[in-house]
C-alpha positions in Angstrom: -59.0 46.9 -35.1 -60.6 49.1 -38.1 -64.3 50.5 -37.6 -66.4 51.4 -40.6 -67.0 55.2 -40.2 -70.4 54.4 -41.5 -71.3 52.4 -38.7 -73.0 55.0 -36.7 -73.4 52.4 -33.7 -69.9 51.9 -34.1 -69.0 55.4 -34.1 -70.3 56.3 -31.1 -69.1 53.0 -28.7 -65.9 54.5 -29.7 -66.7 58.1 -29.1 -68.0 57.9 -25.6 -66.9 61.6 -24.9 -68.8 63.3 -27.7 -65.8 64.4 -29.5 -67.4 64.4 -32.8 -70.4 66.6 -31.0 -68.0 68.8 -29.3 -66.3 69.2 -33.3 -70.6 69.9 -34.1 -70.4 72.4 -31.4 -67.8 75.3 -33.0 -70.1 77.3 -34.8 -72.1 78.0 -31.8 -69.5 78.4 -29.4 -68.0 81.1 -31.6 -71.5 82.8 -32.1 -71.5 82.9 -28.2 -68.1 83.6 -27.3 -68.6 86.6 -29.8 -71.4 87.7 -27.7 -69.7 87.3 -24.0 -66.4 89.0 -25.2 -68.8 91.9 -26.6 -70.5 92.3 -23.7 -67.8 92.3 -21.4 -67.5 95.2 -18.7 -65.0 97.4 -16.7 -62.4 96.4 -19.8 -58.7 98.5 -19.2 -58.1 101.7 -21.2 -55.8 100.6 -23.8 -55.8 104.0 -26.1 -51.8 104.2 -25.5 -50.9 100.5 -26.0 -47.9 99.5 -27.9 -48.1 95.6 -28.3 -50.1 92.5 -27.5 -48.8 89.6 -25.3 -51.4 86.5 -25.2 -50.1 84.3 -22.9 -51.7 80.5 -22.7 -50.8 77.3 -23.6 -52.2 74.2 -25.8 -55.7 75.0 -27.0 -55.7 78.7 -24.9 -52.9 79.5 -27.0 -54.4 78.8 -30.2 -56.8 81.6 -29.7 -54.1 83.9 -29.6 -52.8 82.4 -32.7 -56.0 83.9 -34.1 -55.6 87.3 -33.5 -52.5 87.7 -34.2 -53.2 85.7 -37.8 -56.1 87.4 -38.7 -55.5 90.8 -37.6 -52.0 90.8 -38.8 -52.9 93.6 -41.5 -55.7 95.4 -39.5 -54.1 96.0 -36.3 -51.6 98.9 -36.0 -49.1 97.0 -33.1 -47.5 94.2 -32.9 -49.2 91.0 -30.9 -46.9 88.1 -29.6 -48.5 85.2 -28.2 -46.4 83.8 -25.5 -46.0 79.8 -24.9 -44.1 80.4 -22.1 -44.2 81.1 -17.9 -41.7 84.1 -18.6 -43.1 87.1 -20.0 -41.0 88.6 -22.4 -39.1 91.6 -21.1 -40.2 94.5 -23.9 -43.5 94.0 -21.9 -44.5 97.0 -19.4 -46.5 99.3 -18.4 -47.7 100.0 -22.4 -48.7 96.4 -23.2 -51.8 94.7 -22.9 -51.2 91.3 -21.6 -54.2 88.7 -22.1 -54.1 85.8 -19.8 -56.1 82.9 -21.5 -56.0 79.5 -19.4 -59.1 77.3 -20.0 -59.0 75.9 -16.6 -57.1 78.8 -15.0 -54.3 76.6 -13.4 -52.2 76.8 -15.8 -48.8 77.2 -14.6 -47.1 78.8 -17.3 -49.7 81.1 -18.0 -50.3 81.7 -14.2 -46.7 82.7 -14.1 -46.8 85.2 -16.8 -49.3 86.9 -15.5 -48.2 86.9 -12.0 -45.4 88.8 -13.8 -47.4 91.1 -15.7 -49.1 92.4 -12.1 -45.4 93.2 -11.1 -44.6 95.3 -13.9 -48.0 97.1 -14.2 -48.8 96.2 -17.3 -52.3 96.4 -18.9 -54.2 92.9 -18.6 -57.3 90.9 -19.4 -58.1 87.5 -18.2 -60.0 85.1 -20.4 -60.6 81.6 -18.1 -63.5 79.4 -17.0 -62.6 80.0 -13.2 -59.7 78.7 -11.2 -56.2 80.3 -9.8 -55.8 83.0 -12.4 -59.9 84.4 -12.2 -59.4 84.4 -7.9 -55.6 86.5 -8.3 -57.3 88.6 -11.1 -60.5 89.6 -9.3 -58.3 90.3 -6.5 -55.9 92.5 -8.5 -58.8 94.3 -9.8 -58.1 93.0 -13.5 -61.2 92.2 -15.8 -61.9 88.8 -16.2 -64.1 87.0 -19.4 -65.1 83.9 -18.1 -66.1 81.0 -20.5 -68.4 78.5 -19.7 -66.5 75.3 -17.8 -66.8 71.4 -18.1 -65.4 70.8 -22.0 -62.0 69.6 -22.7 -59.6 72.7 -23.7 -59.0 72.0 -27.1 -62.7 72.2 -27.4 -63.2 75.4 -25.9 -61.6 77.1 -28.6 -64.7 79.2 -30.2 -65.2 80.6 -26.8 -61.7 81.2 -25.8 -61.0 82.7 -29.0 -64.0 84.7 -29.7 -64.7 85.9 -26.5 -60.9 87.6 -26.7 -62.1 88.9 -30.0 -65.5 90.3 -28.7 -63.6 91.8 -25.9 -60.8 93.6 -27.8 -63.7 95.2 -30.2 -65.4 96.7 -26.9 -61.6 97.7 -25.3 -61.4 99.7 -29.0 -58.4 97.6 -30.4 -60.4 95.9 -32.9 -62.4 97.0 -36.1 -65.8 96.0 -35.8 -66.0 92.3 -36.2 -69.9 91.3 -36.5 -69.8 90.7 -40.5 -66.9 88.8 -40.2 -68.0 86.8 -37.2 -71.0 86.1 -38.9 -69.4 84.7 -41.9 -67.2 82.2 -39.9 -70.0 81.2 -38.1 -71.8 80.1 -41.8 -68.9 78.5 -42.8 -68.5 76.1 -39.7 -71.8 74.9 -40.0 -72.0 74.4 -43.8 -68.7 72.4 -43.2 -70.0 70.5 -39.9 -73.1 69.5 -42.1 -70.7 67.9 -44.8 -68.4 66.1 -42.0 -71.5 64.7 -39.7 -70.9 61.2 -38.4 -74.4 60.7 -40.2 -73.2 61.2 -43.7 -71.8 58.7 -45.6 -68.2 57.9 -46.5 -69.1 58.8 -50.1 -70.2 62.4 -49.5 -67.9 63.1 -46.3 -64.9 64.6 -47.0 -63.6 64.4 -43.5 -64.4 60.6 -43.6 -62.5 60.0 -46.4 -59.5 62.2 -45.4 -59.4 60.3 -42.3 -59.1 56.9 -44.7 -56.5 58.4 -46.8 -54.5 59.1 -43.7 -55.2 55.4 -42.1 -52.0 54.6 -40.6 -49.7 57.2 -42.1 -48.4 59.7 -39.7 -50.2 63.0 -40.8 -47.8 65.9 -42.2 -49.5 69.1 -42.1 -48.7 72.3 -44.4 -50.4 75.9 -44.7 -49.0 78.6 -45.9 -47.5 81.5 -43.6 -50.3 83.3 -41.6 -53.8 81.8 -41.5 -52.6 78.7 -43.2 -49.9 78.2 -40.6 -52.1 78.6 -38.0 -54.7 76.0 -39.1 -51.9 73.7 -39.7 -50.9 74.3 -36.3 -54.1 73.6 -34.7 -54.5 70.3 -37.2 -51.3 68.9 -35.9 -52.3 68.9 -32.2 -55.5 68.2 -32.6 -54.5 65.1 -35.1 -52.3 64.4 -30.8 -55.0 64.7 -28.9 -57.9 63.3 -30.9 -56.3 61.0 -33.1 -53.6 59.8 -30.5 -51.0 60.2 -33.2 -47.7 61.9 -33.9 -47.9 64.3 -36.4 -45.9 67.2 -37.5 -46.5 71.0 -39.2 -44.8 73.0 -41.3 -45.1 76.4 -42.8 -44.8 77.4 -46.8 -42.4 78.4 -47.4 -40.0 78.1 -45.1 -40.5 73.9 -45.5 -39.2 74.6 -49.1 -36.3 75.5 -47.5 -34.7 72.8 -45.6 -38.1 70.2 -45.0 -38.5 69.0 -49.3 -34.6 67.3 -49.2 -35.9 65.0 -46.3 -38.9 63.4 -48.4 -36.7 60.9 -50.1 -38.0 57.0 -50.0 -38.6 55.2 -48.4 -39.3 57.7 -45.5 -42.8 59.0 -47.6 -44.4 55.8 -47.3 -45.2 56.5 -43.5 -46.8 59.9 -43.8 -49.6 61.7 -45.6 -48.9 65.1 -46.2 -52.2 67.6 -46.5 -51.7 71.1 -47.6 -54.0 73.4 -46.0 -55.0 76.3 -48.6 -57.0 79.4 -48.9 -57.3 81.8 -52.1 -55.9 84.9 -50.5 -52.1 83.3 -50.9 -49.6 85.2 -51.6 -49.1 83.6 -55.7 -45.5 82.6 -54.8 -46.7 80.9 -51.9 -49.7 79.2 -54.0 -46.9 78.0 -56.9 -44.8 76.6 -54.2 -48.1 74.0 -53.1 -47.8 72.1 -55.9 -43.9 71.5 -56.4 -43.7 70.6 -53.1 -46.5 68.3 -52.7 -45.3 66.4 -56.1 -41.9 66.1 -54.1 -43.5 64.2 -50.7 -45.3 61.9 -53.4 -42.4 60.9 -55.1 -41.0 59.5 -51.6 -44.1 57.7 -51.3 -46.2 60.0 -49.3 -49.7 60.2 -49.7 -51.0 63.9 -50.5 -54.4 65.9 -50.2 -55.5 69.6 -50.3 -57.9 71.0 -48.2 -59.1 74.2 -49.1 -60.8 77.1 -47.1 -63.9 78.7 -48.0 -65.0 82.3 -47.1 -64.0 85.5 -48.0 -62.9 87.0 -44.5 -60.0 85.8 -42.9 -61.5 85.0 -40.0 -63.7 82.6 -41.9 -61.3 80.8 -44.3 -59.1 79.9 -40.9 -62.4 78.8 -38.9 -63.6 76.3 -41.8 -60.4 75.0 -41.6 -60.0 74.2 -38.3 -63.5 72.9 -38.3 -62.4 70.2 -41.4 -59.7 69.2 -39.3 -61.7 68.9 -36.0 -63.5 66.2 -37.7 -60.5 64.6 -39.4 -59.0 64.0 -36.2 -61.9 62.3 -34.2 -62.3 60.0 -37.2 -58.8 58.9 -37.5 -58.8 57.7 -33.4 -62.1 56.1 -34.1 -61.6 54.6 -37.5 -58.8 52.9 -35.4 -61.4 52.1 -32.7 -59.7 54.7 -30.2 -61.6 57.0 -27.9 -60.5 60.4 -28.8 -61.5 62.0 -25.5 -58.8 60.9 -22.7 -55.5 62.1 -22.6 -54.2 60.5 -20.1 -50.3 60.9 -20.9 -50.8 64.6 -20.4 -52.7 63.6 -16.7 -49.5 61.3 -16.3 -47.4 63.8 -17.1 -48.7 67.1 -15.1 -48.9 63.9 -11.6 -45.4 63.4 -12.0 -44.2 66.5 -12.7 -46.2 67.8 -8.8 -44.8 64.7 -7.3 
């Protein structure tokens, strides 16, 4: 079946878990998360920290990607996002390990956090509760708590901006209030144009979902914030849209992926390039040429441009738009975007 995205009653009927509402709440989550982080107390002394290891999985790890991509030119030490149960060998007493798990029970993050405790790493935990909060409290590790009850993928604003606020308070990041205010404004502007009540003719998220249709989304972004946004779009297409999806970064994709865009394979795909005004000129020149190659293979192609001046605002403007598109991709096909039954079954099978 195909649902008319301008039929509000039908849209609501196929989104009983409220993922469109969750997408609309990203701005408030970012604002409240940042205040939550800047208000955190008893943070560790980070004066001699030499590196940051941000441990998380799924949506919790995206918060680390935000930190790594947005502030790599303003942070005088390396940031590594660790999507693994194994802590990097270099992590030690001069490392800050951030353990981020929305549920507090993510096995990989728990294992990495426990190893960090054994090695004497400085640590901060960001969570809604669970085992990691209990173990952090017992070890005297600061816990920045966020509200529970959300789908983890809908908690990015709380997780990511709580982390940024806490690291600002701890002295690792510069003052971010101005950038955060701009990011909130840009997210709100996106949400206003993507709301379910805005007809498709003036709603870019509905239009793009219709263009994707039954095709497999492939998301491109320039290395940096574009690539982080592309990765987030991919996972939202998986979890919200209930479709396979892929992402690639420019210019790496021009050294391999472009060779595969040949007839008839393109016909099954929709290639979406996430663009922003701060791209390296060489990267910017590659996008139209590479999109043309994909189009010649039969793929539909589209560009989505970020808005805002700061890297933080541009990144979140792209993330916000992708959240809406991914929900409309599912609803259009008459599928509830909220449940992730496959993940639930997989976790159950792993412990049985």
